[in-house]
C-alpha positions as CSV (number, residue, x, y, z in Angstrom):
1,M,0.0,0.2,0.5
2,A,1.1,3.7,-0.6
3,I,2.5,6.0,1.8
4,S,0.3,9.1,1.9
5,N,2.5,12.1,1.6
6,K,0.0,14.2,3.5
7,D,0.9,12.3,6.4
8,F,4.3,10.6,7.0
9,S,4.2,10.2,10.9
10,K,0.9,7.9,10.7
11,H,3.2,5.8,8.7
12,F,6.4,5.7,10.4
13,E,6.8,2.1,10.7
14,T,9.7,2.6,8.2
15,L,11.8,2.4,11.0
16,Q,10.9,-0.9,11.9
17,N,10.3,-1.8,8.4
18,P,11.2,-0.3,5.4
19,I,9.6,-2.5,3.3
20,I,6.5,-1.2,1.4
21,D,3.3,-4.3,1.0
22,L,2.7,-3.9,-2.6
23,E,-0.4,-4.5,-4.1
24,A,-1.5,-7.3,-6.0
25,P,-0.8,-7.1,-9.6
26,H,-3.7,-7.1,-11.7
27,K,-3.1,-9.9,-14.8
28,D,-5.3,-11.0,-17.9
29,E,-4.2,-12.8,-21.1
30,R,-2.2,-9.7,-21.6
31,G,0.2,-9.6,-18.9
32,M,0.6,-7.5,-15.6
33,I,0.2,-4.2,-14.0
34,L,1.6,-4.1,-10.5
35,P,0.8,-0.8,-9.2
36,L,3.8,0.9,-7.3
37,A,2.8,4.4,-5.8
38,D,0.0,6.6,-6.3
39,E,2.3,10.1,-5.1
40,N,2.7,13.5,-6.3
41,M,6.6,12.8,-7.7
42,K,9.0,14.7,-9.5
43,S,11.8,12.4,-10.0
44,A,12.2,8.3,-11.6
45,V,15.3,7.4,-12.0
46,L,16.6,4.0,-13.0
47,I,20.1,3.1,-11.2
48,S,22.6,0.4,-11.5
49,S,25.4,-0.8,-9.0
50,K,27.9,-3.1,-8.9
51,K,28.0,-6.0,-6.4
52,G,30.7,-4.7,-3.3
53,T,29.5,-1.0,-4.0
54,V,27.6,1.6,-1.4
55,R,25.3,4.0,-2.7
56,A,23.3,7.0,0.1
57,N,25.0,7.3,3.4
58,H,23.1,10.6,3.6
59,Y,19.6,12.1,4.4
60,H,17.4,14.2,2.9
61,H,15.7,17.5,4.3
62,T,12.8,17.0,2.8
63,D,12.5,14.2,-0.2
64,W,11.5,11.3,0.3
65,H,11.9,7.8,-2.5
66,Y,10.2,4.4,-3.0
67,C,13.0,1.8,-4.6
68,Y,11.8,-0.9,-6.3
69,V,15.0,-3.6,-7.1
70,L,14.5,-4.6,-10.2
71,K,17.3,-7.6,-10.1
72,G,20.0,-8.1,-7.6
73,E,19.8,-7.7,-3.8
74,I,20.2,-4.5,-1.5
75,D,21.4,-4.8,2.0
76,Y,19.5,-1.4,3.2
77,H,21.2,0.1,6.4
78,Y,19.0,3.0,8.1
79,R,18.4,4.9,11.5
80,A,16.4,8.5,12.8
81,V,19.1,11.4,11.7
82,G,21.1,11.5,14.7
83,D,21.1,8.2,16.1
84,K,24.8,7.1,17.0
85,K,23.2,3.6,17.6
86,K,24.3,0.9,14.6
87,P,21.6,1.3,12.6
88,R,19.0,-1.2,11.7
89,S,19.5,-3.2,8.5
90,C,17.4,-5.4,6.0
91,I,17.6,-7.6,2.4
92,I,16.1,-5.7,-0.1
93,K,16.0,-8.7,-2.8
94,A,14.6,-8.2,-6.9
95,G,10.8,-7.7,-6.9
96,Q,10.0,-5.8,-3.6
97,M,10.2,-2.0,-2.4
98,F,11.2,-0.1,0.1
99,F,10.7,3.8,1.7
100,T,12.6,6.2,2.7
101,P,11.5,8.9,4.4
102,P,13.4,12.9,5.3
103,M,15.2,13.0,7.6
104,L,16.2,9.0,8.1
105,E,20.1,8.2,7.6
106,H,20.6,5.3,5.2
107,A,22.9,3.6,3.1
108,M,22.8,0.7,0.2
109,V,25.0,-2.0,0.1
110,F,24.8,-3.9,-2.9
111,T,25.4,-7.9,-2.5
112,Q,25.0,-8.6,-6.2
113,D,25.2,-6.4,-9.8
114,T,21.8,-4.6,-8.6
115,E,19.1,-2.4,-10.9
116,F,16.5,-0.6,-9.1
117,L,14.0,2.0,-9.7
118,C,14.4,5.2,-7.6
119,L,10.6,7.4,-7.3
120,G,11.0,10.7,-5.8
121,K,9.4,13.8,-4.4
122,N,11.7,16.3,-5.4
123,P,13.3,16.6,-9.0
124,R,16.8,14.4,-9.3
125,D,18.9,17.1,-11.3
126,Q,22.5,17.7,-8.8
127,A,22.4,21.0,-7.7
128,T,18.4,20.3,-6.4
129,Y,19.4,16.7,-4.7
130,E,23.0,17.9,-3.1
131,A,21.1,20.9,-1.8
132,D,18.7,18.4,0.0
133,I,21.0,15.6,1.3
134,T,23.7,15.7,4.2
135,R,26.5,13.2,4.2
136,V,26.7,11.2,7.2
137,Q,28.4,7.5,7.6
138,V,25.9,4.9,8.4
139,Y,28.3,1.9,6.4
140,P,30.1,1.1,7.4
141,H,28.6,2.3,11.1
142,T,31.6,3.7,13.6
């Protein structure tokens, strides 16, 4: 079920489990339609990452994003901004989607060559993206 951008606070289960339960796909003789998110968004990007690499190690001030894994696997590390405890982590596999709200420190470790869609609230041009993030060390945890 998609998270409404009107009130993230009542859906802040993200700190417990960032994986989104997807609706059942619509199937017929033509194929399948899988609903991912019904939100007002300004970016959709396809990201590929090589096994053993790390992305993110930051948090967003206002942006949020859904990430849907097309192939591969992500070891996702996350914690509330300013929390110095070891981050929580979970494995996100192909066919799963996870949500990152604003003000959640996060890092993605790629255990396999991976491709995923990233659907975000803000535009993804480099200037807008960089102005909205603060880099932190989530992985490896120090």
